[in-house]
C-alpha positions in Angstrom: 0.0 0.0 0.1 2.8 2.6 0.4 4.1 2.2 -2.9 1.0 2.8 -4.2 0.4 6.0 -2.2 4.0 7.2 -3.4 3.2 6.7 -7.4 -0.4 8.8 -6.8 1.4 11.3 -4.5 4.1 11.6 -7.7 1.2 12.0 -10.4 0.6 15.7 -8.9 4.1 16.7 -8.6 4.4 20.2 -10.2 7.5 22.0 -10.4 7.6 25.5 -9.7 9.3 28.3 -12.1 11.5 29.8 -9.3 13.3 26.3 -9.5 15.3 27.3 -12.4 16.6 30.5 -11.3 20.0 28.8 -10.0 21.9 29.2 -13.2 24.8 27.5 -12.1 23.0 24.3 -12.5 21.3 23.1 -15.9 17.4 22.6 -16.3 17.8 19.0 -15.0 20.0 18.8 -12.8 17.6 22.2 -10.8 14.4 19.4 -11.9 16.8 16.5 -10.1 17.7 18.7 -6.9 14.4 20.0 -6.4 12.6 16.4 -6.8 15.0 15.0 -4.4 15.4 17.6 -1.5 12.3 19.6 -2.1 9.7 16.8 -2.7 11.8 13.9 -1.1 11.6 11.7 -4.2 13.7 8.6 -4.6 16.4 9.0 -7.8 14.4 5.9 -8.7 11.1 7.7 -8.6 12.8 10.6 -10.7 14.2 8.2 -13.0 10.4 6.7 -13.7 8.7 10.6 -13.8 11.5 11.8 -16.2 11.7 8.5 -18.3 15.5 8.7 -17.8 18.4 6.4 -17.0 18.8 5.9 -12.8 22.5 6.1 -12.9 21.9 9.5 -15.0 19.9 10.9 -12.6 22.3 9.7 -9.9 24.7 11.9 -11.9 23.1 15.0 -12.4 22.5 15.0 -8.9 26.2 14.4 -7.8 27.1 17.5 -10.3 24.2 19.8 -8.5 25.6 19.4 -4.9 29.1 20.1 -6.2 28.4 23.2 -8.4 
């Protein structure tokens, strides 16, 4: 039941335009960083939502943290 709740929660995610104000990060890094730290999503969930490989999400998060 917990996974179903998380899936339903992910369907309603809205990313505010203010997320992209950090110009030092790429748009993809901004989205991954926001979804990880502000919305509490796991990397696998972000990969599912963005239709990207989980390894790519990991790399973008690492780059965003080091910039």
